[in-house]
C-alpha positions in Angstrom: -52.7 113.3 86.2 -48.9 113.0 86.6 -47.6 109.5 87.9 -45.4 109.8 91.1 -41.9 109.0 90.9 -40.8 105.6 91.7 -37.3 107.1 93.0 -37.0 110.6 94.3 -33.7 111.8 95.6 -32.7 115.2 97.0 -29.2 116.1 98.7 -28.1 112.6 99.0 -24.7 112.3 100.4 -22.9 109.3 102.0 -19.8 108.5 103.7 -17.6 105.4 104.4 -15.2 105.0 107.3 -14.6 107.2 110.5 -12.5 109.7 111.9 -9.4 110.4 109.9 -10.5 107.5 107.5 -13.8 109.1 106.7 -14.3 109.7 103.0 -17.2 111.2 101.3 -18.6 108.9 98.2 -21.6 110.7 97.3 -22.1 114.3 97.5 -25.8 115.9 97.2 -27.2 113.6 94.6 -30.7 114.7 93.3 -32.7 112.9 90.9 -35.8 111.3 89.9 -37.2 108.2 88.0 -40.4 107.9 86.7 -42.4 104.8 86.1 -41.5 102.8 83.1 -38.3 105.0 82.7 -35.1 103.4 81.8 -32.1 105.4 83.0 -28.3 104.5 82.3 -25.8 105.7 84.8 -22.3 105.8 83.4 -18.8 107.0 85.1 -15.4 105.8 86.1 -14.8 103.2 88.7 -14.9 104.1 92.1 -17.2 107.4 91.6 -20.1 106.0 93.7 -22.5 104.4 91.1 -22.6 101.0 93.2 -23.2 102.8 96.5 -26.1 104.6 95.0 -27.6 101.6 93.8 -27.4 100.0 97.0 -29.1 103.1 99.0 -32.0 103.1 96.4 -32.2 99.2 96.8 -32.6 99.8 100.6 -29.5 98.0 101.3 -27.7 100.7 103.3 -29.0 103.1 105.8 -29.5 106.8 104.3 -27.1 109.2 106.3 -28.0 112.4 104.7 -30.3 113.6 102.3 -34.0 112.4 101.3 -34.6 109.4 99.4 -37.9 107.9 98.5 -38.9 104.8 96.7 -42.3 104.0 95.8 -43.5 107.2 97.9 -41.5 105.5 101.2 -38.9 107.6 102.8 -35.9 105.6 103.7 -34.0 108.0 105.7 -34.7 106.8 109.2 -36.9 104.1 108.1 -37.2 100.7 110.1 -35.7 97.6 108.9 -39.1 96.0 108.4 -39.9 98.9 105.8 -36.7 98.5 104.0 -37.3 94.7 103.9 -40.8 95.1 102.5 -39.6 97.5 100.0 -36.8 95.2 98.7 -39.5 92.6 97.9 -40.7 95.0 95.4 -37.2 95.8 93.8 -35.3 93.6 91.3 -31.6 93.7 92.0 -28.8 92.6 89.5 -25.4 93.0 90.9 -22.1 91.5 89.4 -21.4 89.0 91.9 -24.4 87.1 90.6 -25.2 86.0 94.3 -26.7 82.5 93.1 -27.4 80.0 95.9 -24.9 77.3 95.0 -26.8 74.5 96.3 -29.6 75.3 94.1 -29.9 74.7 90.3 -30.6 77.5 87.9 -34.2 76.9 87.8 -34.4 76.6 91.6 -32.3 79.9 91.8 -35.0 81.8 89.4 -37.9 80.3 91.1 -36.8 82.3 94.3 -37.6 85.4 92.3 -41.1 83.8 91.6 -41.7 82.9 95.3 -41.9 86.7 96.0 -45.3 86.8 94.0 -48.5 86.4 96.0 -51.3 84.1 95.0 -49.1 81.7 92.7 -49.3 77.8 93.2 -45.7 76.0 93.2 -46.4 74.7 89.7 -47.2 78.3 88.6 -43.8 79.4 90.1 -42.0 76.7 88.7 -43.3 77.5 85.1 -42.5 81.0 85.3 -38.9 80.2 86.2 -38.7 78.1 83.3 -40.1 80.8 81.0 -37.7 83.4 82.3 -34.8 81.0 81.8 -36.0 80.6 78.2 -36.1 84.5 77.6 -32.6 84.7 78.9 -31.5 81.9 76.4 -30.8 79.0 79.1 -33.6 76.8 78.8 -31.2 73.8 78.4 -29.2 74.8 81.6 -32.1 74.7 84.1 -30.9 71.5 86.1 -27.1 72.8 86.3 -25.8 74.3 89.8 -24.0 77.3 89.5 -20.5 75.8 89.8 -21.2 74.1 86.3 -22.2 77.4 84.7 -19.9 79.8 82.9 -19.7 83.5 84.3 -22.0 84.9 81.7 -24.7 82.0 82.3 -24.5 82.8 86.0 -25.3 86.4 85.1 -28.1 85.3 82.9 -29.6 83.2 85.7 -29.2 86.3 87.8 -31.1 88.4 85.7 -33.9 85.9 85.3 -34.3 85.7 89.0 -34.5 89.4 89.3 -37.0 89.6 86.4 -39.1 86.6 87.8 -40.3 88.6 90.5 -42.1 91.2 88.4 -40.6 94.1 89.9 -41.7 97.7 89.7 -38.0 99.0 89.9 -35.0 97.1 88.7 -31.6 98.1 89.7 -28.8 96.6 87.6 -24.9 96.9 88.0 -23.1 96.3 84.9 -25.6 93.4 83.7 -24.0 92.9 80.4 -20.4 93.0 81.5 -20.0 89.0 81.4 -22.0 88.8 78.2 -21.1 88.8 74.4 -22.5 91.4 72.2 -25.6 89.4 71.1 -26.6 88.2 74.3 -25.9 91.6 76.1 -28.2 93.3 73.3 -30.9 90.6 73.9 -30.6 91.1 77.7 -31.2 95.0 77.6 -33.9 94.5 75.1 -35.6 92.4 77.5 -35.3 95.0 80.2 -36.6 97.5 78.0 -39.6 95.5 77.2 -40.1 94.8 81.1 -40.0 98.8 81.4 -42.8 99.2 78.6 -45.1 96.4 79.5 -45.1 96.5 83.1 -44.3 100.2 83.9 -41.2 99.3 85.6 -38.4 101.7 86.2 -35.0 100.6 85.4 -31.6 102.3 86.8 -28.9 100.3 85.1 -24.9 101.2 85.9 -23.0 100.4 82.6 -19.7 100.9 80.9 -21.1 99.1 77.7 -21.3 101.7 74.8 -23.2 99.2 73.0 -26.3 99.4 75.0 -26.7 103.4 75.5 -29.5 103.5 73.0 -31.9 101.9 75.0 -31.9 104.5 77.5 -34.6 107.3 77.9 -32.1 109.2 79.7 -28.3 109.0 80.3 -26.6 110.4 83.6 -22.9 110.5 84.6 -21.3 110.5 87.7 -18.0 111.6 88.5 -16.4 111.8 92.1 -19.4 111.3 93.9 -21.5 114.0 91.8 -24.1 113.7 89.2 -23.5 115.6 86.3 -25.9 117.5 84.3 -28.2 115.3 82.2 -26.4 114.0 78.8 -29.7 112.8 77.3 
């Protein structure tokens, strides 16, 4: 029996602005992502990649076309439906979005807090384990302003993984990392996909990590080009 697609998109289009300032950023995007599949999305800056991620992540309202995540149609969906879906989606964006008043460990524990049935001690233990996995076991007490850009990125990655998502959306997750650390991170994401049947959609300009993909997609001028892998 075939598994249902984690993400299913058909004819998805999106615009920014109004009137004479209205600009189309996505043009009839169609794609599926299967459970456990790692898909890398490449393309020049400004071509619509991040907009696509935020739509899939239920952070924006769908304007035109069909977009379903875990079988739930997002076009016309309620705010509550989108909120519930976001709890099952891990998101790694370039801005890190760490809470400045919380330590690295506490930021990561925010991901573990989304898991049901875990005690506070278990959630804290898992947060430490994910920090260890991204090489920050000795930085867990530090606040974000005491961390480098690369370290903040790794905390953000650990926080996303701590929620054990079934869909992970990552926008340039290795951009602030050196080659060794970047490789370790993408290998960790690949492992998550394999062991937990987690679908991964990763935007990247990093040619060093293309080999982890099950499929490579390229976007230009808001359009998805034919598959290149």
